[in-house]
C-alpha positions, 0 to 999 in steps of 0.5 A: 521523481519517485524511484520506481522498480520495474518488473516483467513478472506475470503474476497471473501465471503465479497464482497457481502457487497461492490460495484464492481468498475473498474478504468482505468490506471491513473484514480483517486479513491479519491482525497485529500480533498474530503469527505470519506464515506467508504473504498475500498478492492483491488481485482486487480491492483496497487494503488499509494497513494500520498499526496500534500504538502502546496507548491503543491509538490506531495509526494508518501507514499505507493503502495497498492496491491491486498488484501489490504484495501484503504481509511480507514482513512476517515471512519469518513466521514472527508476529505481524506488527501491522493490521490489514483490513479490507476497505471494500470487497477484495480478492487476495491470493495467499502464498504460504512460506512453503509455496514461496519456495516453489514460486521462486523456482518458477519465477526467480526474479520474484525474489528481487521484487520481494526484497525491495517490497520488504525494504520499502515496507520497513521505510514506511514503518520507520516513518510512522512517528514522523507521520503524526506531525504532518498536515493533512496535505502532507499525509496525503502526499506520503500515501500517494507517493508510497502507492506510486512506488509500489504500483510502479506507476503514477496513475493510481486506481483510487477515487476520492471516496476510496481515499476518504475511507482509507485516510480518515480525512473528512470529505471536505478536507480531502475535496479542498486538497484535491481541488487545490492540487488540480488547480496547481496541475499536480494531479489530474482525475481520470475517471476513477483514477488519479494521475500524479503529474508532478510527484516532485511537488508532492515531495516538496510538501514533505520537506524530506524524502520519504521514498 
């Protein structure tokens, strides 16, 4: 089973310390190389996180969904080493480094969640070279397991169309994978959500522990 960290934080009560921002579909939240000065909380929408290699190739690292944090790696006011792009119309709250101190005073337990999020993001970045050698099934397994870990739930609010937009896999390839996983009862589709019924089976596809 994937290790999930629990949180009793009511983020809605924390939004007063942040600035509400709206991003249209395909718009950039931040670019690789730009200086960071805070982090984001995703209230609505899907965010694709990518990095660009030295030869200019874009590589997808993760999908961020509502309830997750974004851009935490650049809280030291150093350049971002990823790019975040809105997959669809999204609403985010930006917490500046200055307001982060106020946030911690109001919700001390956020610091623990923040640290664990940073560590997990670093693990994702460390695996970026490994991801290049994966099959489509393995790439999708990594993405779903990463979302499970951060979302703290095996019920993921994504549709097949969302996964197609984010992963770059064709609709036919994705359909075949999902169909096979449904037949093997690894996943179940509940309306506009995926339920990961057998996360251990997804890990077996990888041959190593990603999270």
